[in-house]
N, C-alpha and C positions, 0 to 999 in steps of 0.2 A: 305291505303293512300287517302288523300283528293284530288279530282280533282281540278286543278287550274281553276280560273274563270277570266272573263274579264267583265268590266262594260258595261251595256246597257245605252243608253242615259237617261233612266228613273231613273238610280241610282241602279237598281237591278243588282245582280251578275249573270252572265251567264256562265254556265260550258263550258269548252273547249273540253269536251268529253262526248258523249252521245250514245244512241242506236238508230240506224235507223231501221224502221220496214216495209219499202216498200217490197211488195211481200211476206209478212209474214201474214198468215191467221190462224184463228181458234186456234187449240191446239198448233200449232207451235209458234205463237206469244205469247200466254199465258206462255208457258214454257220459251221462250226467255226473256220476261220481268221479270219473277220470278228469273231466273238465274242472269240477269243483276242487279236487285235490291239487291240480296244477295251478289254479288261480290262487289258492291259499286257504281254502276251507279245511278245517280239521275236525269239524263236528258233523257227523252224519246221523240222521234220524230215520229209523225204519221200524217195522213191526212184523210179527209173524203173519198178521192178517194181510199185509201188503203183498205177500207172495213174491218178494224180491230179495230176501236175505241171501239166497245162494248166489245171485248175480252180484250183489254188493260184496259178498265174501270173496268172489273171484278177483275183483278189482283190489280189494284190501290186501289179499295175498300177493297179488302182482306188485303192488307198491311197497309192501313191507319186505318181501323177499329180495327186491331189487335195491333196497336201501333208500328209495326215494323219500320215504317217511319212516319214522320210528313209531313203535306202538305207543310209547308214552306221549307222543305228540297228538295222537288221535283221541277223539271223544266219540264213542259209539253208543247210541241208544237204541234199544229195541223194546218190544212190549209183549206182554202176556195177553192172549186173546180170551174173550169172554166165555169160550167153550171149555176153558180149563182153569176156572177161578176157584175150584175146590183146592184147599191148601195142599193136599197130597199130590196134586197135578203140577204144581208150579216148578218143582225141580226138573222133572222130565221135560217140560216145555222149554226152560232156559237152556238145558243141555242140547235139545234139538236146534234151537236158534244158534247156539255157539258153534255147533257142527256146520250149519249152513254158512255162517259168517266166517268160518275158519279162524276162530279166535278162542283163547283160553278164558276170557272174561269179557263182559261188556262194562262200559263205564257207568251206565245207568240202565236199570230195568224198571219198566213201568207196568202197573195194572192198566190195561187199555181202557177199561170201563168198569163201572161198579155192578152192572147187571150180569148175572150168570146164566149160562145155558148148558144144556147137555152137550156131549161131544159132537153129536150129529146136528146140533143147532135146532132141533125140532121141539125142544121143551125148555121152558124157563125153569130154572132151579131157584125157586122162591125161598128156599131154606138157607141159601148161601149168602152170608152177610159180608160186608167189606172187611170187617174185623177178621173173619175167617181167612179170606184170601191174603190179608196182610201177614198172617202167621207164616204162610208159605213163602212170602217174599222175604221175611226176616231170615228164614232158613237158607235161601240162596245167597243172601248177603253174608251171613256168617260163614258159609262155605267158600266164599271168594269168587263165586260165579258172576257176581255183580258187585262193582265197587261202590255203587249207590243205588238206592231203590226209591220208587215214587209211585205216583198215581196220575191218572188222566181222566178227564171228564167227570170229576167228582164235584159234589156240591160242598158248600161251606159246612153243612151239618155232617156230611160224611168225613170230611177232613178232621173235624173236631172229634168225632167218634173214634177214628183210627188213632189219632194222637193220644186220646185218653187211655186206650187199651194197649198201645204199642210198647213193646220192649225196645225196639229200635224205631225212632221217629221217622216220619216222612222226610225225604231229602229234596224232593222235587215234585212239582205238579205241572202237567201240560194240559192246557185248555185253549179253546177258541178265544182269541183276544185281538182286537183291532180298534180303531177309533170309534166304530159304530157299536162295539160291544167291549168296552174297556176293562171290565172286571175289577173295578176299583175296590169293591168290598171284599171280594175273595183275595185280592192281592194284599190288602191290609191284614187279613187273617193270616195269610202265609208269612208275611213279614213278622208278625207277632210270634209265630212258631219257628222262625228261621228256616222256612221252606223256600227254596229257589223256585223261580217261576219261568215257564216256557210258553210262548204264544205260537199256536198253529193258526193257519189262515190269517196271517198278519196283514195281508192285502185285502181281506174281505172275501177271499175265495170267489173271484168273479165268475169262474167257470161253473160254480155250483149254483149261483144265484138264479140262473134260468130255470132250475128245477125246484125252486122253493117258492113260498108265498110271502117272502120278505118284501116289504114295501119301503123302499128308500128314496122315494121321490123328493126333490128333483134330481138328486145324485143317485144313479143306479148302483154305485158301489163306492167305497172310500177312494179308489183311484180317480174317480170323477168329481170328488168333492172340491168345491171352489176354493176353500181355504187351503187344502192340500196343494192344489195346483198353483196357487199364488205363492205359497212358501217355496215350492219346488222351483218356480221361475226365479225367485230371489236368490236362491243358492246355486242356480244352474244345475239342478238335479232333476230326476224324474219324480213323479208322484209316489211311485213304489219305493224309491230310495228314502223319501221323506217319511213314509209310513214305517219303514224298517228302523230308521234312525230314531224316530219318536219312541218306539217301544224300548230300544236299547238304552235310551236316556232315562227311561223309567226303571232301569236295571232289570229288564225282562229279556230273556233269551229268545231269539227269533229264528224260526226255521221255515223260511219261504220255500215252497216246493216249485221246482221247475225242471223241465227236460230240455229247455232251449239254451244253447250255448251262450248266446248273447245275454239272455236274461239272468243266467247263473252268474256271469261276470258282473253284470249291472247291479245285481242284488248285493254283491260283495263290495261294490264301490261306494261304501257309506262311511268309511273310516277317516275321510279327510275333511269332514265338516261337522259342525254342531248346530243344533237348533237353539235359538235363544230361549230364555225362560218364558218370555211372552208368547213365542211360537208354540212351545210345549203346552202352555195354558190354553191357547186357542184350540189346539188339537184335542186336548182333554175335554173341551166343552162342545165337541161335535154334537150336532142336533139329534141324530138317530141313535137309539139304543135297542138293538134287536139281535137276537141270536140267529145264526144261520143253521148250525148243526143242532137240531132239536131232538134227534134220536127217537122219532115216532115209533120205530120198531120195538123199542124197549119199554114203551108205556104199559102199565099194568103190573110191572114188577115192583115189589116193595122198595127196591134200591134204585128205581128210576130217579136220576139226579135232579131233574128240572121241574118236578111236580109243583113246587111252590111258586113257579113262574106262570103256571097256567091260569 
């Protein structure tokens, strides 16, 4: 089955389901991308920070050169790391990513986060603003290195500032989004500006919960939520499939991360059912609203995006 798409402001079609590759390295990620492409995924999300662009590039080259997939069928996203947020650094960074990915362009290039650091990560660069980095992003878009550009982990205020100063508007935003942190307000702002929306950690990142102070009792994570489990049973689906489908029906692109063959296939098996309006409403009304990815390391920078939530 074909993955449904939503339109980017550029006119390109953006898949509503892809493979996330955070914390996937070396042989793990190569196998994951092969399995995903064989199943039918065409959207792969990575980042220079993940240190796996070269491995993903090997698999993409293998599939493209053999004719298994065509470049125009793929949607590849990568990201600019915060050590190179100065506008003059952006072009060199995307060129390095393209070399590792063995591609002439990426379909989407994102600023990974609004907080800037020195190249060696030892010093916060408090004079670099999100508007500055965006100028560099506009340059790589104009030169064709990226077919679309966007941001990740930005606040509403930062999105509004970039939009106000931009020559080329934001095409996409990628943020933490799941039933326990649904991002309704940010999503509405993005709809107003015609910015497409991507959810990372759509299942609530259960592996990360053990390392955080998030308190989601009695359900330890969205996968254990009683409403989710009840809806899943009704549709003969898994809780994870219900969570993915819920976001897709909000017209949000979803990039669940997995290196498990069975889970990669399972996450793709969401195209043959739909949640009812009532079920969507029930999931929208989930009890807990708490962020997992708080970015403590970035606190103290004027561009720390979550300060208004503290």
